[in-house]
matplotlib code that plots the C-alpha trace (Angstrom):
import matplotlib.pyplot as plt

x = [0.0, 1.3, -0.3, -2.3, -4.5, -5.6, -6.0, -9.6, -10.4, -12.9, -10.3, -9.5, -6.6, -7.7, -6.6, -8.2, -7.3, -7.1, -8.7, -7.2, -5.2, -1.7, -1.5, 1.8, 1.9, 4.3, 5.0, 4.4, 7.4, 10.1, 8.8, 9.6, 7.1, 6.1, 3.3, 0.3, -2.7, -5.1, -5.0, -5.0, -8.5, -9.7, -7.8, -9.7, -13.1, -12.3, -11.0, -14.2, -16.4, -14.4, -14.3, -18.1, -18.1, -15.4, -17.3, -20.5, -18.8, -16.6, -18.1, -16.3, -15.5, -17.9, -15.7, -15.6, -12.7, -10.6, -11.5, -10.6, -7.3, -6.3, -7.3, -5.3, -2.2, -2.8, -3.2, -0.1, 2.0, 0.3, 1.4, 5.0, 4.5, 5.1, 1.3, 1.7, 5.1, 5.5, 7.1, 4.3, 1.8, -1.4, -3.7, -1.9, -1.6, -5.4, -6.4, -8.2, -7.2, -9.6, -8.4, -10.8, -10.7, -12.4, -14.3, -12.2, -10.1, -7.6, -4.2, -4.3, -3.6, -4.1, -4.7, -6.7, -5.8, -7.0, -6.3, -8.2, -6.2, -7.5, -6.4, -8.3, -9.0, -7.0, -4.0, -4.4, -4.5, -1.0, 0.6, 2.3, 2.3, 1.5, 5.0, 4.2, 0.8, 2.5, 4.9, 2.0, -0.1, 3.0, 3.6, 0.1, 0.3, 3.4, 1.5, -0.9, 1.8, 3.9, 0.8, 1.8, -1.6, -1.8, 1.8, 0.9, -2.2, 0.0, 2.5, -0.3, -1.4, 1.9, 2.2, 4.9, 3.0, 0.0, -2.6, -3.7, -6.9, -7.7, -7.6, -10.5, -13.8, -12.3, -14.0, -14.7, -17.3, -18.1, -16.3, -18.5, -16.4, -16.7, -17.6, -20.9, -21.8, -20.6, -21.7, -18.2, -17.8, -15.4, -13.1, -13.0, -12.1, -9.3, -7.4, -8.2, -6.9, -3.7, -0.5, 2.3, 5.8, 8.7, 10.1, 6.8, 6.6, 10.2, 9.6, 6.6, 8.6, 11.2, 8.5, 6.6, 9.8, 10.6, 7.2, 7.2, 10.7, 10.0, 7.2, 9.7, 8.2, 10.5, 10.3, 12.6, 9.7, 8.0, 10.2, 8.3, 5.1, 6.9, 8.3, 4.8, 3.8, 6.6, 5.3, 1.8, 2.9, 4.6, 1.5, -0.2, -3.9, -4.4, -5.8, -2.2, -0.9, -0.5, 3.0, 3.6, 6.9, 6.0, 6.1, 9.4, 9.7, 8.6, 11.9, 13.7, 11.4, 11.9, 15.7, 15.4, 13.1, 15.7, 18.4, 16.1, 15.3, 19.0, 19.6, 17.0, 18.5, 21.8, 20.1, 19.1, 15.6, 15.2, 12.9, 11.8, 8.0, 6.5, 3.0, 2.5, 0.3, -2.2, -2.2, -2.9, -5.7, -7.3, -7.3, -8.5, -11.9, -11.5, -13.1, -10.5, -10.9, -14.1, -17.1, -19.7, -22.5, -22.1, -22.5, -20.6, -20.8, -21.2, -21.9, -23.5, -25.4, -24.9, -26.1, -26.5, -27.2, -27.6, -30.3, -31.6, -31.7, -30.1, -29.9, -28.2, -25.6, -24.3, -21.3, -17.9, -19.3, -17.6, -19.3, -18.1, -19.5, -19.5, -21.5, -23.5, -23.9, -23.4, -22.3, -22.1, -19.6, -19.2, -16.0, -15.5, -16.3, -18.9, -22.0, -22.8, -25.7, -25.5, -27.9, -28.4, -31.0, -33.1, -33.6, -35.4, -38.3, -41.5, -42.2, -40.6, -42.3, -41.1, -37.6, -37.5, -39.1, -36.9, -33.9, -34.9, -36.1, -32.6, -31.2, -30.1, -32.4, -35.2, -37.8, -38.5, -40.9, -42.1, -44.5, -45.3, -44.0, -43.7, -41.1, -40.7, -43.8, -42.4, -43.9, -41.6, -41.4, -39.2, -38.3, -36.1, -34.4, -31.6, -29.1, -26.5, -23.2, -21.4, -19.3, -22.4, -22.0, -25.4, -26.2, -29.3, -30.5, -32.7, -33.9, -35.7, -36.9, -38.4, -39.9, -38.6, -38.6, -39.3, -36.4, -36.5, -33.7, -33.0, -31.0, -29.5, -28.1, -26.7, -24.4, -23.6, -26.8, -25.7, -24.9, -28.0, -30.0, -27.3, -27.3, -30.9, -31.9, -28.9, -29.8, -33.4, -32.3, -30.2, -32.8, -35.8, -33.9, -33.9, -35.6, -35.8, -33.0, -34.3, -31.4, -30.7, -27.2, -26.4, -28.4, -26.4, -23.0, -20.4, -17.3, -13.7, -12.2, -8.7, -7.9, -4.8, -3.1, 0.3, 2.2, 2.0, 5.3, 8.3, 7.7, 7.5, 4.8, 3.0, 2.3, 0.0, -2.4, -5.7, -6.0, -8.8, -8.5, -11.7, -12.9, -10.1, -7.5, -4.1, -1.3, 0.9, -1.7, -1.6, 2.2, 2.2, -0.1, 2.1, 5.2, 6.9, 7.8, 5.8, 8.9, 10.1, 10.5, 8.1, 9.2, 6.8, 4.9, 5.1, 1.9, 0.1, -2.9, -4.9, -8.1, -11.1, -14.7]
y = [0.0, 3.4, 5.3, 3.2, 4.3, 7.8, 9.3, 9.2, 9.4, 6.6, 4.1, 1.3, -1.2, -4.8, -8.2, -10.1, -13.8, -15.6, -19.1, -20.8, -23.8, -23.6, -23.7, -24.2, -22.6, -21.0, -17.3, -15.2, -13.0, -15.4, -18.5, -20.6, -22.5, -21.1, -21.3, -19.0, -18.6, -19.0, -20.5, -18.1, -19.1, -18.3, -14.9, -14.0, -14.9, -12.8, -9.9, -9.9, -9.9, -7.2, -5.0, -4.8, -3.8, -1.2, 0.4, 0.5, 2.0, 4.6, 5.1, 5.3, 8.8, 9.7, 10.8, 8.3, 10.0, 10.0, 6.3, 5.3, 7.1, 5.4, 2.0, 2.7, 3.5, 0.5, -1.9, -0.5, -1.1, -4.5, -5.6, -5.9, -7.1, -10.5, -11.2, -11.2, -12.7, -15.8, -17.9, -17.0, -19.8, -19.5, -19.0, -15.7, -14.5, -15.0, -13.1, -9.9, -6.7, -3.9, -0.3, 1.9, 5.6, 5.9, 9.1, 9.9, 12.9, 11.0, 10.2, 6.4, 3.6, -0.1, -3.4, -6.5, -10.1, -11.3, -8.1, -5.2, -1.9, 1.3, 4.9, 7.8, 11.1, 12.5, 10.7, 11.7, 15.4, 14.9, 13.4, 15.6, 13.4, 10.1, 8.7, 9.0, 7.4, 4.5, 4.0, 4.0, 1.5, -0.6, -0.7, -2.0, -4.5, -5.6, -6.4, -8.5, -10.3, -11.0, -12.2, -10.3, -10.4, -14.2, -14.5, -12.4, -14.6, -17.7, -16.1, -15.0, -18.6, -19.7, -16.8, -14.8, -11.5, -9.7, -8.0, -4.5, -2.8, 0.7, 0.3, 1.1, 1.3, -0.5, 1.2, -1.0, 0.6, -0.5, -3.8, -4.7, -5.2, -2.5, -5.1, -5.7, -2.0, -1.0, -4.3, -5.2, -8.9, -10.7, -11.9, -8.4, -7.1, -9.6, -8.4, -4.7, -4.9, -6.5, -4.5, -5.3, -5.5, -3.3, -5.9, -6.2, -2.5, -2.3, -5.2, -3.4, -0.2, -2.2, -3.8, -0.5, 1.1, -1.9, -2.0, 1.7, 1.8, -1.1, 1.1, 4.0, 6.1, 8.4, 6.2, 8.5, 11.0, 8.7, 10.2, 13.5, 11.8, 10.2, 13.6, 15.0, 12.2, 13.1, 16.7, 15.6, 13.5, 16.5, 18.7, 19.0, 18.8, 17.2, 13.9, 12.5, 9.0, 6.9, 5.7, 2.5, 0.7, -1.7, 1.0, 2.4, 6.1, 8.2, 10.1, 6.7, 5.8, 9.2, 8.5, 4.9, 5.4, 7.3, 4.7, 1.9, 3.8, 4.3, 0.6, 0.1, 2.8, 1.0, -2.1, -0.2, 1.0, 4.6, 6.4, 9.5, 9.6, 11.9, 12.5, 15.8, 17.5, 14.7, 14.2, 17.8, 17.8, 14.7, 16.0, 19.5, 20.0, 17.1, 17.5, 18.4, 17.8, 16.9, 17.4, 19.4, 18.3, 14.8, 16.0, 18.3, 19.4, 22.9, 24.2, 21.0, 20.0, 17.6, 18.9, 16.9, 19.3, 16.6, 14.7, 17.9, 16.8, 17.8, 16.6, 17.7, 15.9, 16.5, 18.7, 16.8, 14.0, 13.2, 12.6, 9.8, 10.4, 7.6, 7.2, 4.4, 5.8, 8.7, 7.9, 10.1, 8.8, 10.3, 11.5, 8.5, 6.1, 4.2, 5.4, 5.6, 6.5, 5.2, 6.5, 4.6, 4.6, 1.4, 0.4, -2.8, -1.8, -0.3, 2.0, 3.2, 0.6, -2.4, -0.9, -0.8, -4.1, -5.8, -4.6, -5.5, -8.9, -10.1, -13.0, -12.0, -9.0, -8.7, -6.0, -3.8, -1.2, 0.2, 2.8, 5.4, 8.9, 12.1, 14.9, 17.9, 17.0, 13.6, 10.2, 7.9, 4.7, 3.9, 1.0, 0.1, -3.3, -5.2, -7.5, -10.0, -10.3, -13.7, -12.8, -12.3, -8.5, -6.7, -3.8, -1.6, 0.0, 2.9, 2.3, 5.1, 5.3, 8.2, 8.6, 11.6, 12.3, 8.6, 7.4, 5.6, 6.9, 4.6, 5.7, 2.8, 4.1, 1.9, 1.6, -0.9, -1.7, -0.3, 3.1, 3.4, 5.5, 8.1, 8.3, 7.7, 11.4, 12.2, 9.2, 10.5, 14.1, 13.0, 11.0, 13.3, 16.4, 14.9, 17.4, 18.8, 21.1, 24.3, 26.8, 27.8, 28.9, 25.4, 23.6, 25.4, 24.9, 23.8, 21.6, 22.8, 21.6, 21.6, 24.1, 23.2, 26.1, 27.0, 29.8, 33.0, 34.3, 33.3, 34.0, 32.5, 29.8, 31.7, 34.6, 32.3, 31.6, 33.4, 35.9, 33.9, 30.1, 28.1, 25.7, 26.1, 25.0, 26.4, 27.7, 24.8, 22.3, 23.7, 23.8, 20.1, 19.0, 20.8, 19.2, 22.6, 25.0, 28.2, 30.3, 28.1, 29.8, 28.6, 29.0, 30.5, 27.7, 25.3, 23.4, 24.4, 22.9, 25.6, 24.7, 26.8, 27.0]
z = [0.0, -0.9, 2.0, 4.4, 7.3, 8.2, 11.7, 12.8, 16.5, 16.1, 14.7, 16.9, 16.7, 16.8, 15.7, 12.8, 12.7, 9.3, 9.4, 6.3, 5.5, 4.2, 0.3, -1.5, -4.9, -7.3, -7.0, -10.1, -9.2, -8.1, -9.9, -6.8, -4.7, -1.3, 1.3, 1.2, 3.4, 0.4, -3.0, -5.9, -6.8, -3.3, -3.4, -6.6, -5.0, -1.9, -3.9, -6.0, -2.9, -1.2, -4.4, -4.3, -0.7, -1.1, -4.0, -2.0, 1.1, -0.6, -4.0, -7.4, -8.6, -11.4, -14.2, -17.1, -18.8, -15.6, -14.9, -18.4, -18.2, -15.0, -16.4, -19.6, -17.6, -15.3, -18.2, -19.8, -16.8, -16.2, -19.6, -18.6, -15.1, -13.7, -14.2, -18.0, -18.7, -20.8, -18.1, -15.6, -14.9, -17.0, -14.0, -13.2, -16.8, -17.4, -14.2, -15.1, -13.4, -12.3, -11.7, -9.6, -8.6, -5.2, -4.4, -1.3, -0.5, 1.5, -0.2, -0.6, -2.9, -2.2, -3.8, -3.0, -4.0, -7.3, -9.3, -7.7, -7.6, -6.1, -6.1, -4.5, -6.1, -3.2, -4.3, -8.0, -6.8, -5.4, -8.5, -11.1, -14.2, -15.8, -14.9, -11.2, -11.6, -13.5, -10.5, -8.0, -10.1, -10.6, -6.9, -6.3, -9.1, -7.4, -4.2, -6.1, -8.2, -5.1, -3.2, -0.2, 1.5, 1.2, 2.5, 5.6, 6.1, 6.2, 8.6, 10.9, 11.1, 12.4, 14.8, 13.1, 12.8, 14.2, 12.1, 12.9, 12.0, 10.7, 7.0, 4.6, 6.5, 9.5, 12.4, 15.4, 17.6, 21.2, 20.7, 17.7, 14.6, 12.1, 9.5, 11.4, 11.6, 8.2, 6.5, 5.4, 4.9, 7.2, 4.3, 2.9, 6.3, 6.7, 3.7, 4.3, 7.9, 6.9, 7.3, 4.9, 6.2, 5.3, 3.0, 1.2, 0.7, -0.5, -2.9, -4.3, -4.7, -6.7, -8.9, -9.4, -10.7, -12.8, -14.5, -15.1, -16.5, -18.9, -20.3, -20.8, -18.0, -16.1, -13.0, -10.9, -11.0, -8.4, -5.8, -6.0, -4.8, -1.8, -1.0, -0.9, 1.4, 3.8, 3.9, 4.5, 7.4, 9.0, 8.9, 12.2, 12.6, 9.2, 8.1, 7.8, 7.1, 10.2, 9.4, 11.3, 11.9, 9.1, 6.5, 5.1, 5.8, 2.9, 2.8, 2.5, -0.4, -2.1, -2.0, -3.1, -6.1, -8.3, -7.4, -8.6, -11.7, -12.4, -12.4, -15.1, -17.2, -16.9, -18.2, -21.4, -20.6, -21.7, -19.3, -21.1, -20.8, -18.2, -19.7, -17.8, -20.4, -20.7, -16.9, -16.2, -18.8, -17.1, -13.5, -14.6, -12.9, -10.5, -7.1, -4.4, -0.7, 0.9, -1.4, 0.6, -1.7, -0.3, 3.2, 5.7, 9.3, 10.6, 14.1, 15.4, 12.3, 9.5, 6.1, 2.9, 0.0, -2.6, -0.7, 0.9, 4.6, 7.8, 11.4, 14.6, 16.7, 20.2, 21.0, 20.9, 18.9, 15.6, 12.3, 10.0, 6.5, 4.0, 0.8, 2.4, 5.9, 8.3, 11.8, 14.9, 17.6, 21.0, 22.5, 24.8, 21.9, 23.9, 22.0, 18.3, 16.0, 12.4, 9.7, 6.5, 3.7, 3.9, 0.3, 1.2, 3.6, 2.2, 5.2, 8.4, 10.6, 8.5, 8.5, 12.3, 12.8, 10.3, 12.1, 15.6, 14.4, 13.8, 15.8, 19.2, 19.5, 22.0, 21.4, 24.5, 23.1, 19.7, 18.3, 15.7, 16.1, 14.1, 14.0, 11.8, 9.9, 8.9, 9.8, 11.7, 13.7, 16.6, 18.9, 21.8, 21.8, 23.5, 21.9, 23.1, 21.4, 21.0, 24.1, 26.1, 26.2, 26.5, 24.2, 24.0, 20.8, 19.8, 16.2, 14.4, 10.8, 8.9, 5.4, 3.5, -0.2, -1.1, 0.9, 4.3, 6.6, 9.5, 12.6, 14.6, 17.9, 20.6, 23.6, 26.2, 28.0, 31.4, 29.7, 27.5, 29.9, 29.9, 26.1, 25.3, 25.2, 22.8, 20.6, 20.3, 19.7, 16.8, 15.0, 15.7, 14.5, 11.0, 8.7, 5.3, 4.3, 2.8, 3.2, -0.4, 0.3, 1.6, -1.1, -3.8, -2.3, -4.8, -4.3, -4.7, -8.0, -9.4, -12.1, -14.1, -15.7, -17.1, -15.3, -17.3, -15.8, -13.9, -10.2, -6.7, -6.4, -3.7, -6.1, -8.2, -5.3, -5.0, -2.1, -0.6, -0.5, -0.4, 2.4, 4.9, 2.4, 3.3, 1.0, 2.1, 1.0, -2.5, -2.5, -1.5, -4.3, -6.8, -5.2, -4.8, -1.9, -1.4, -2.2, -5.1, -8.4, -11.0, -14.6, -17.1, -18.9, -16.0, -15.0, -11.8, -10.0, -8.2, -6.2, -7.2, -5.8]

ax = plt.figure().add_subplot(projection="3d")
ax.plot(x, y, z, "-o")
ax.set_aspect("equal")
plt.show()
């Protein structure tokens, strides 16, 4: 993974145990036989399952031209990878790869077994050209080809490593695995929560450079991206990479990438392709940062301009906004309210009853209600976890604009009385959003332009920056310093709202 895990106060670290038999198969990279936690066929099945869940949880960025471009670059690099070489076993060569752009502002790239590679729009905003993208995609293809996840699964079985949580959609709330709350399947969670070792990351760096160089990309350019990661990690108060001991330092990687590229030049691979003009054309107009149209918080309220609703949440509670849900988590992390659209139920009552009718639930009370002119239904229920822990739930569903919005709020049973009023305040505050200023809010988008003069980078920035974006943020996405001299004709990425 290029940049794994981002600091959220709701993230917990927890162990995930792989239950799989040892499988001995040939490595696509080394050609030698070794032990894996899963067969290649099983890896492909798990990757396919996880891919659907990741797309549901985070959403794919809606820009066909951008998606096609990333796929084209990915396929180009894949062509020379170990997954497509003549001496590679057929089952690997015939594996189809999928390249996705996730609709997330965080700077992240990762891969799942079986040929699923993801980059976020946040990462794309921090790249400068096609060569850097080729190195990133090559790195992730390298993880798949080397079967790093399955290697780690096997090692976990024999007690050599521990798995840590906190990757994509990995919240664990109140001791209930995040997969249960966020509907992320256990097998998908197993791979997402896996942390590669330093050697895995270094191997993927080597493979990423190799694949990019073989396609004539200026692979040394990849160092610029890792330099940007180093600067992000030094920013205080930002959503920064949680660099763990298992990940090589980005400064180390920034120094290593050019050295690796040099070795491939010495082997006769000319590395002249940067692809900056086409890259800048592709990311021009791309959403930058959080998209307020998909929901944002302001002064104790959550607003969703696209769906035209709002609700309040208590002070010091944190909002977790995903395409498939909105969660409010208290400061002590022992109470949570999760709102989702119920696309199955026909009305609020059936939505609530269907939820509290699950195995392990006991209905305490139920009844119709109304708030803000909207018909609703609510219930109180208890539930017992497999470890016998008792939870109490407040489930509330409301019909609005042909959608059923269901709030599922819960805490440990002995703490429920203290949080019940807050749970009810969150759900019953749900209302139509009719503030035209908020309804018409627009996201920040990248504008790519060529410098019309030679001057310091800071002089190209607008006097007022949108949505709390700082000048340093813009310098980082351009991989320059604020006082760096920009030559006339150089490409710049400037956020505009």
